[in-house]
C-alpha positions as CSV (number, residue, x, y, z in Angstrom):
1,M,-21.6,-17.4,87.7
2,R,-18.1,-16.3,86.3
3,I,-17.5,-15.6,82.4
4,L,-14.7,-15.7,80.2
5,A,-13.8,-13.1,77.4
6,L,-11.5,-13.9,74.3
7,D,-10.0,-11.4,72.4
8,V,-9.1,-13.4,69.4
9,G,-6.3,-13.1,67.6
10,E,-4.1,-15.2,64.7
11,R,-1.4,-15.4,66.9
12,R,-2.3,-14.1,70.1
13,I,-6.2,-14.3,72.7
14,G,-6.5,-11.7,75.2
15,V,-8.1,-13.2,78.3
16,A,-10.4,-11.5,80.8
17,V,-13.0,-13.1,83.7
18,S,-15.8,-11.6,85.5
19,D,-16.2,-11.8,89.0
20,P,-18.9,-14.5,90.1
21,L,-21.6,-11.9,90.4
22,G,-20.7,-10.6,86.9
23,M,-20.4,-7.2,87.9
24,T,-17.0,-6.5,86.8
25,A,-14.4,-7.3,84.2
26,Q,-10.6,-8.6,85.0
27,G,-7.7,-8.7,82.8
28,L,-6.0,-12.2,82.8
29,S,-3.3,-12.6,80.3
30,T,-2.4,-12.8,76.8
31,Y,-2.1,-16.5,75.2
32,T,-0.1,-17.2,72.4
33,R,-1.2,-19.7,70.2
34,R,0.2,-22.8,69.5
35,G,-2.1,-24.7,67.3
36,M,-5.5,-26.0,67.9
37,E,-5.4,-29.1,69.6
38,R,-3.5,-27.4,72.1
39,D,-5.4,-23.8,72.0
40,L,-8.6,-25.9,73.2
41,A,-7.0,-27.8,75.9
42,Y,-5.9,-24.5,77.5
43,F,-9.2,-22.8,77.2
44,A,-10.7,-26.1,78.6
45,G,-8.6,-26.0,81.3
46,L,-8.6,-22.3,82.0
47,C,-12.4,-22.6,82.2
48,R,-12.7,-25.5,84.6
49,E,-9.6,-23.3,86.4
50,W,-12.7,-20.4,86.7
51,Q,-15.6,-22.5,86.8
52,A,-16.7,-20.7,83.8
53,Q,-20.2,-20.9,82.9
54,R,-20.4,-19.3,79.5
55,L,-17.4,-17.8,77.1
56,V,-17.9,-14.3,75.1
57,L,-15.9,-14.1,71.8
58,G,-15.2,-10.5,70.3
59,L,-16.6,-10.8,66.5
60,P,-14.8,-9.2,64.4
61,L,-16.9,-7.0,61.8
62,H,-16.3,-4.4,59.4
63,M,-17.1,-1.1,60.2
64,N,-20.0,-1.5,57.9
65,G,-21.2,-4.3,60.0
66,D,-20.4,-7.2,57.5
67,A,-18.7,-9.9,58.3
68,G,-15.8,-10.9,57.2
69,D,-12.8,-14.1,56.9
70,S,-12.1,-12.8,60.7
71,A,-15.6,-13.0,61.8
72,A,-15.5,-16.8,60.1
73,H,-12.4,-17.9,62.1
74,V,-14.0,-17.0,65.0
75,R,-17.3,-18.3,64.3
76,E,-15.4,-21.3,63.5
77,L,-13.4,-21.4,67.0
78,A,-16.0,-20.7,68.8
79,G,-18.0,-24.1,67.7
80,Q,-14.7,-26.2,68.9
81,L,-14.2,-24.1,72.1
82,E,-17.9,-24.8,73.0
83,A,-17.3,-28.2,72.5
84,A,-13.9,-28.4,74.3
85,C,-15.2,-26.5,76.9
86,G,-18.7,-28.0,77.4
87,I,-20.4,-24.2,77.8
88,P,-22.0,-21.6,75.9
89,V,-20.4,-19.2,73.9
90,E,-21.7,-15.8,72.9
91,F,-20.4,-13.2,70.9
92,V,-20.2,-9.3,71.2
93,D,-19.1,-6.6,68.5
94,E,-15.5,-5.9,69.0
95,R,-15.1,-3.1,66.5
96,L,-13.0,-0.4,67.7
97,T,-12.0,-2.8,70.8
98,T,-8.2,-2.9,70.0
99,V,-8.0,1.1,69.2
100,A,-9.7,1.7,72.6
101,A,-7.4,-0.4,74.5
102,H,-4.5,1.1,72.6
103,R,-5.6,4.5,73.4
104,I,-5.7,3.3,77.2
105,L,-2.4,2.1,76.9
106,S,-1.2,5.2,76.1
107,E,-2.9,6.9,78.5
108,G,-0.9,5.0,80.8
109,N,1.9,5.4,79.3
110,V,2.7,1.7,78.7
111,R,5.4,0.9,76.1
112,G,7.2,-1.2,74.0
113,G,7.0,-5.1,74.4
114,R,4.9,-5.2,77.1
115,R,2.3,-2.7,75.4
116,K,2.3,-5.6,72.6
117,Q,1.2,-8.4,75.3
118,T,-1.1,-6.2,77.3
119,V,-3.2,-4.8,74.4
120,D,-5.2,-8.3,73.7
121,T,-5.6,-8.4,77.6
122,V,-6.8,-5.2,77.7
123,A,-8.9,-5.4,74.1
124,A,-10.7,-8.7,76.3
125,V,-11.6,-6.5,79.5
126,L,-13.8,-3.8,77.1
127,I,-14.9,-7.0,75.3
128,L,-16.4,-8.6,78.7
129,E,-17.7,-4.7,80.2
130,T,-19.7,-4.7,76.6
131,Y,-21.2,-7.9,77.4
132,L,-22.0,-7.4,81.1
133,G,-23.6,-4.2,80.3
134,L,-25.4,-5.6,77.7
135,L,-26.8,-8.4,80.2
136,R,-27.3,-5.5,82.6
137,N,-29.4,-3.5,79.9
138,R,-31.8,-6.5,79.5
139,K,-31.9,-6.9,83.1
140,E,-30.5,-10.7,82.8
141,T,-28.5,-12.1,85.6
142,P,-25.1,-13.8,83.9
């Protein structure tokens, strides 16, 4: 089954998708938010298009592991996405994924406006890779 992963930000949401076997993660796009109703319709359509059976959202925790306002916003969005898409939503600790995404893009000499759009997609890929690794460690299938 396919899994969609989202790196949720205030302005943009990075999107990644797994292959049908749940082995690899591929970056899809960076979506620019347009208001909750339009956002939910977009992601419901994306879930249908990719036949996703699960959504994974990066959960922004503080370095000490505490959940703050950003995590509360992501959890609220998760509930709305679950209802709009009709599939389960799970979370992955996303601490330092954006930092890692910037490092990856720096190593690839990606600069300027292209980098700004790409960093969220790369972060979504890292979130999905983390989730797929957790499934493999638990010996679960996606």
